[in-house]
C-alpha positions in Angstrom: 2.7 34.9 -16.0 2.4 37.0 -13.1 3.1 35.1 -10.1 5.9 32.3 -10.0 5.1 30.3 -6.8 4.6 26.5 -7.2 1.6 26.6 -9.3 2.6 29.7 -11.6 6.2 28.4 -12.1 5.0 24.8 -12.9 2.4 26.1 -15.3 5.3 28.1 -17.2 7.5 25.0 -17.2 4.5 23.0 -19.0 3.8 25.7 -21.3 7.6 26.0 -22.4 7.6 22.2 -22.7 5.4 22.4 -25.3 7.1 25.2 -27.3 5.0 28.2 -25.9 6.9 31.4 -25.3 6.5 32.9 -21.8 7.0 36.2 -20.4 7.2 36.3 -16.6 6.9 38.5 -13.6 7.0 37.8 -10.1 7.8 40.4 -6.9 10.4 38.0 -6.0 13.5 38.5 -8.3 14.8 35.1 -7.7 11.7 33.4 -9.0 12.1 35.3 -12.3 15.7 34.6 -12.4 14.9 30.8 -12.0 12.4 30.9 -14.8 14.8 32.7 -17.0 17.3 30.0 -16.5 14.8 27.6 -17.9 14.1 29.9 -21.0 11.5 32.1 -20.1 11.6 36.1 -20.8 11.9 37.8 -17.4 10.8 41.1 -16.5 11.0 43.3 -13.4 7.6 45.1 -13.4 4.0 44.9 -14.5 4.9 47.7 -16.9 7.9 45.7 -18.3 5.7 42.7 -18.5 3.0 44.5 -20.8 5.8 46.1 -22.9 7.2 42.7 -23.5 4.3 41.2 -24.7 2.9 41.0 -28.3 -0.5 42.3 -29.0 -3.2 41.3 -28.3 -1.7 41.0 -24.8 -2.7 38.2 -22.6 -1.7 37.9 -19.0 -2.3 35.2 -16.7 -2.5 35.7 -13.1 -1.3 33.2 -10.6 -1.4 35.2 -7.6 -3.4 34.5 -4.1 -6.8 35.4 -4.2 -8.0 38.5 -2.6 -6.2 41.8 -2.0 -3.2 40.5 -4.2 -5.3 39.5 -7.2 -7.5 42.7 -6.9 -4.6 44.9 -6.6 -2.6 43.2 -9.5 -5.7 43.6 -11.8 -6.3 47.3 -10.9 -2.8 48.0 -11.7 -2.9 46.2 -15.0 -6.2 47.9 -15.9 -4.0 51.4 -15.8 -1.5 50.2 -18.2 -3.0 47.6 -20.5 -4.2 48.9 -24.1 -7.6 48.0 -25.2 -8.2 44.6 -26.3 -6.1 42.7 -23.7 -7.1 39.5 -21.6 -6.4 39.2 -18.0 -6.9 35.7 -17.0 -7.3 35.0 -13.1 -6.0 31.6 -11.9 -6.0 32.3 -8.2 -9.3 31.1 -7.3 -10.7 34.6 -6.6 -14.3 34.8 -5.7 -15.7 36.1 -8.8 -18.4 38.6 -7.7 -16.0 40.3 -5.4 -12.9 40.3 -7.9 -15.0 41.7 -10.7 -16.7 44.4 -8.6 -13.6 46.3 -8.2 -12.3 46.0 -11.6 -14.1 48.4 -13.9 -11.2 50.2 -15.5 -9.8 46.8 -16.4 -12.9 45.3 -18.2 -13.5 48.8 -20.1 -9.8 47.8 -21.7 -10.7 44.2 -22.2 -11.6 41.0 -20.9 -11.2 39.3 -17.5 -11.4 35.5 -17.3 -11.6 34.1 -14.0 -10.9 30.3 -13.7 -9.1 27.8 -11.4 -6.1 25.5 -11.9 -7.9 22.2 -11.3 -4.6 20.2 -11.4 -3.0 22.3 -8.5 0.6 22.0 -7.5 1.1 18.9 -9.8 0.1 20.4 -12.9 3.4 20.5 -14.6 3.3 16.7 -14.4 -0.2 16.0 -14.4 -2.2 18.8 -16.1 -3.9 19.1 -19.3 -2.2 22.5 -20.0 -0.2 22.5 -23.3 
């Protein structure tokens, strides 16, 4: 999981509650430390995140739509191996986001989805 704001952190909590192993990254080191205390594996960069994941690599983005998502996808596109998947959960406008991700799409898949449970997803979401 990249992005540990309210929604990203709650999604990680729910996944771990159901015995999924989570590797996390956020620009804010304190957010990563908090998730590590709850059982996640923390990383300090996108490159470290990619190295820590088993193959095939699946990275779920929960960063704000727009430039934050686009720059993160572009950065990941340069370091992810072929066959990887990026899940964009930041409600990006699909046409805009995919227009600038040619490198990433050549290496794997990009799935755009929203998080319909919102911030209350940890308690009320269907993620398990």
